[in-house]
C-alpha positions in Angstrom: 15.2 22.3 7.9 11.7 22.1 9.3 8.4 21.7 7.5 5.7 24.2 8.3 2.2 23.3 6.8 0.0 26.0 5.5 -3.5 26.0 7.0 -6.2 25.4 4.4 -9.1 27.7 4.3 -7.2 30.7 5.8 -5.9 33.8 4.1 -2.1 33.8 4.0 -0.6 36.8 5.9 0.8 39.4 3.6 4.4 39.1 4.7 4.3 35.3 4.3 2.6 35.6 0.9 5.4 38.0 -0.2 8.0 35.5 0.8 6.2 32.6 -1.0 5.8 34.8 -4.1 9.5 35.6 -4.1 10.2 31.8 -3.9 7.9 31.1 -6.9 9.3 34.1 -8.9 12.9 32.9 -8.4 12.1 29.8 -10.4 11.5 31.5 -13.8 13.1 28.7 -15.8 10.7 26.1 -14.4 7.6 28.3 -14.9 8.6 28.9 -18.5 8.5 25.1 -19.0 5.4 24.5 -17.0 3.2 27.4 -18.1 1.8 27.6 -14.6 1.8 31.5 -14.7 0.9 33.8 -17.6 4.2 35.7 -17.3 7.1 33.8 -15.6 8.9 37.1 -15.3 6.0 38.8 -13.4 4.6 36.3 -10.8 2.2 38.2 -8.6 1.0 37.5 -5.1 -2.6 37.1 -6.1 -1.6 34.5 -8.6 0.4 32.6 -6.0 -2.4 32.8 -3.5 -4.9 31.4 -6.0 -2.5 28.5 -6.9 -2.0 27.6 -3.3 -5.7 27.7 -2.6 -6.3 25.5 -5.6 -3.8 23.0 -4.3 -5.2 22.9 -0.8 -8.8 22.5 -2.0 -8.1 18.9 -3.0 -8.9 16.4 -0.2 -5.7 15.1 1.4 -3.5 17.8 0.0 -0.8 19.6 2.0 1.4 22.6 1.2 4.6 22.4 3.3 6.9 25.4 3.7 10.6 24.4 4.2 12.4 26.7 6.6 16.1 26.8 7.3 18.0 28.6 10.1 16.2 31.5 11.7 12.9 30.5 10.0 14.2 31.5 6.6 11.9 30.2 3.8 14.0 28.2 1.3 11.5 25.8 -0.3 8.0 24.5 -0.7 6.4 21.1 -1.4 2.9 20.3 -2.3 1.8 16.7 -1.6 -1.3 14.6 -2.1 -2.3 11.8 0.2 -4.3 10.0 -2.4 -4.3 10.4 -6.2 -7.7 11.0 -7.8 -7.3 7.8 -9.8 -8.6 5.1 -7.4 -6.3 2.6 -9.1 -3.3 4.5 -7.9 -2.4 3.4 -4.3 0.5 5.8 -3.6 0.7 9.3 -2.3 2.2 12.0 -4.6 4.6 14.9 -4.5 2.9 17.4 -6.8 5.4 20.2 -6.6 8.8 20.8 -5.0 10.5 24.2 -5.3 13.7 25.6 -3.8 14.7 29.2 -3.9 16.8 29.6 -7.0 19.4 31.5 -5.0 19.8 28.4 -2.8 20.1 25.8 -5.6 23.1 23.5 -5.3 23.2 23.5 -1.5 21.3 20.3 -0.9 18.0 21.9 0.2 16.0 20.0 -2.5 17.4 16.6 -1.4 16.7 17.4 2.2 13.2 18.6 1.5 12.4 15.5 -0.6 13.7 13.3 2.3 11.6 15.0 4.8 8.5 14.6 2.7 9.3 10.9 2.2 9.7 10.5 6.0 6.4 12.2 6.5 4.7 9.6 4.3 6.5 6.8 6.0 5.2 7.8 9.5 1.6 7.8 8.2 1.7 4.0 7.9 0.5 1.9 5.0 2.6 3.7 2.5 4.9 1.5 0.5 5.9 4.1 -2.2 5.5 7.7 -3.4 5.0 9.0 -6.9 5.5 12.2 -8.9 5.3 13.4 -12.4 8.1 15.2 -14.3 7.5 17.3 -17.5 9.1 15.7 -20.5 10.7 19.0 -21.3 12.4 19.2 -17.9 15.5 17.0 -18.1 17.1 18.7 -15.0 14.2 17.7 -12.8 14.3 14.1 -14.2 18.0 13.9 -13.4 17.4 15.2 -9.8 14.6 12.7 -9.0 16.4 9.7 -10.5 19.5 10.6 -8.5 17.2 10.2 -5.4 16.2 6.7 -6.3 13.0 7.4 -8.3 12.3 5.2 -11.3 10.2 6.0 -14.4 7.2 3.7 -14.5 5.3 5.3 -17.4 4.3 8.3 -19.5 1.0 10.1 -19.7 -0.4 13.6 -19.9 -0.9 15.4 -16.6 -4.4 15.8 -15.4 -4.4 19.6 -15.1 -3.2 20.8 -18.5 -2.5 17.7 -20.5 1.2 18.3 -20.6 3.3 15.2 -21.5 5.0 13.8 -18.4 7.1 10.9 -17.1 5.6 9.2 -14.0 8.2 8.2 -11.4 7.9 6.0 -8.3 10.1 5.3 -5.3 9.6 2.5 -2.8 9.6 3.8 0.8 12.0 1.2 2.2 14.0 1.8 5.4 13.1 2.3 9.0 10.2 4.8 9.5 10.7 7.4 12.1 8.8 7.0 15.3 6.3 9.8 16.1 7.0 11.5 19.4 5.0 14.3 21.1 7.0 16.8 23.2 6.6 20.2 24.8 9.0 23.0 25.8 8.9 26.4 27.5 10.8 29.5 26.5 11.6 31.3 29.8 12.1 35.0 29.1 13.9 37.1 31.7 13.2 40.8 32.3 16.1 41.7 30.0 14.8 39.5 27.2 17.3 36.8 27.6 16.2 33.1 27.1 17.5 30.0 28.9 18.7 27.2 26.6 20.4 23.8 27.0 23.3 22.7 24.8 22.7 19.3 23.3 24.8 16.8 21.4 22.9 14.4 19.3 24.2 11.5 17.2 22.2 12.5 14.1 21.9 16.3 14.5 25.1 17.2 16.3 25.5 20.1 18.7 22.6 22.4 19.0 20.7 24.5 21.6 17.1 23.9 22.7 14.6 25.1 25.3 13.9 23.1 28.5 11.4 20.4 27.8 11.0 16.9 26.4 8.7 14.1 25.5 5.2 13.8 26.9 4.2 10.9 29.2 1.2 8.7 28.2 -2.0 10.6 28.6 -0.3 13.9 29.4 -1.2 17.1 27.7 1.5 19.4 26.1 1.0 22.2 28.6 1.1 19.8 31.6 4.2 18.1 30.1 6.0 21.4 29.5 5.6 22.3 33.2 6.8 18.9 34.4 9.8 18.9 32.1 10.8 22.4 33.1 10.7 21.4 36.8 12.7 18.2 36.2 15.4 19.9 34.1 15.8 23.2 35.9 14.1 22.8 39.3 11.9 25.8 38.5 8.4 25.0 39.8 7.0 28.6 40.1 6.5 29.3 36.4 3.3 28.8 34.4 3.4 28.5 30.6 1.7 31.4 28.9 0.5 31.4 25.3 1.6 28.9 22.7 4.6 30.3 20.9 4.6 27.8 18.0 4.5 24.2 17.1 7.0 22.5 14.9 8.4 19.1 13.8 12.0 17.9 13.5 13.9 14.7 13.1 16.6 13.3 15.3 17.8 10.1 16.8 16.9 9.3 20.4 18.5 6.3 22.2 19.3 4.8 18.8 15.8 5.2 17.4 15.0 7.6 14.5 12.3 9.9 15.8 10.1 12.6 14.3 9.2 14.9 17.1 6.2 17.2 17.2 6.7 20.0 19.7 4.4 22.5 21.4 6.5 25.5 22.5 5.1 27.8 25.2 6.5 31.0 26.6 6.6 32.3 30.1 8.3 35.3 31.9 10.5 34.5 34.8 13.6 35.7 36.7 17.1 35.3 35.3 18.6 32.6 37.6 20.6 29.4 37.4 18.9 26.0 37.4 18.8 24.3 40.7 21.7 21.9 41.2 24.1 20.6 38.6 23.6 18.6 35.5 22.4 15.1 36.5 22.7 11.7 35.0 19.3 12.2 33.4 20.7 15.3 31.6 23.6 13.3 30.3 21.4 10.6 29.1 19.4 13.1 27.0 22.7 14.5 25.6 22.6 17.8 27.5 26.1 19.2 27.8 25.5 22.5 29.5 23.0 25.4 29.8 23.1 29.2 29.9 21.1 32.3 29.2 21.2 33.7 25.6 20.7 37.4 24.9 18.4 38.4 22.1 21.4 39.6 20.1 22.9 36.2 20.4 19.7 34.6 19.3 19.6 36.9 16.3 23.2 35.8 15.4 22.8 32.0 16.2 26.5 31.1 16.3 25.3 27.5 16.8 22.0 26.0 15.7 19.0 26.9 17.9 15.8 24.9 18.1 13.2 26.0 17.1 14.9 27.9 14.2 14.1 31.6 14.3 13.4 31.6 18.1 14.5 35.2 18.4 12.1 36.2 15.6 9.2 34.3 17.2 9.8 36.0 20.6 10.0 39.4 18.9 6.6 38.7 17.3 5.1 37.5 20.6 6.3 40.6 22.5 5.0 42.9 19.7 
């Protein structure tokens, strides 16, 4: 799962708004309890757009889209860096939704953990808080199972609904932020070259050539350097930025949260120069090969970034 922040102050593209509306509409039971929408059985795109705009208008607020394999939207979280009450020192999770069709598959627990890690890496965060409606025992059971403890009761600030306030200490090792860059090399037939990795935390997956940036190095410069080091290809220039995304993994025993810039370039279909080196092995690279666009669409094994084929289709269109 990856978190994709919504940009404040920008109109949400119609296809994305339709997906988010479907996510909200699937949670009818919750909306009947919360009263957030006039008719929980008829949640409309303009209502969802207005709600998200209201969330993002608050200083320090974020709306994070949770995407699973192939970029599929499975959840959403709204967070607040600082509560309006100056006596409250903790960040807040204001909303966490998972597509009702995906309930019971662990997406909520994963999303909550990613949000907690996001706060950990910001520094100076000792705990996180949230509020649960008193008429929502399922939500209370979910959050207490994740280690949240009830610390009080009070009406919520928006509508005065009775709520329990929960808090969880952010103990544990925070993830180390790491900047990285990669290049999607697209052959004339549309195939893309990928390396096969094995990671202690993530397991086997496929990713584009690239890696961490050196101190003072820009992402485009780092992408070119990494491509040359890993494949020997020095005649390709990165074109437009395909996407940015964040993901968690363990590198050399250290929990890392990696922020990647992914560029795209056209190039010939060829093999990397030389064989896998000791440096490849140290990075967990097992092998590499060209993937057809049909294989990308099927993703028989996890591919990073998720939805790479869809991203490339959009770029080419």
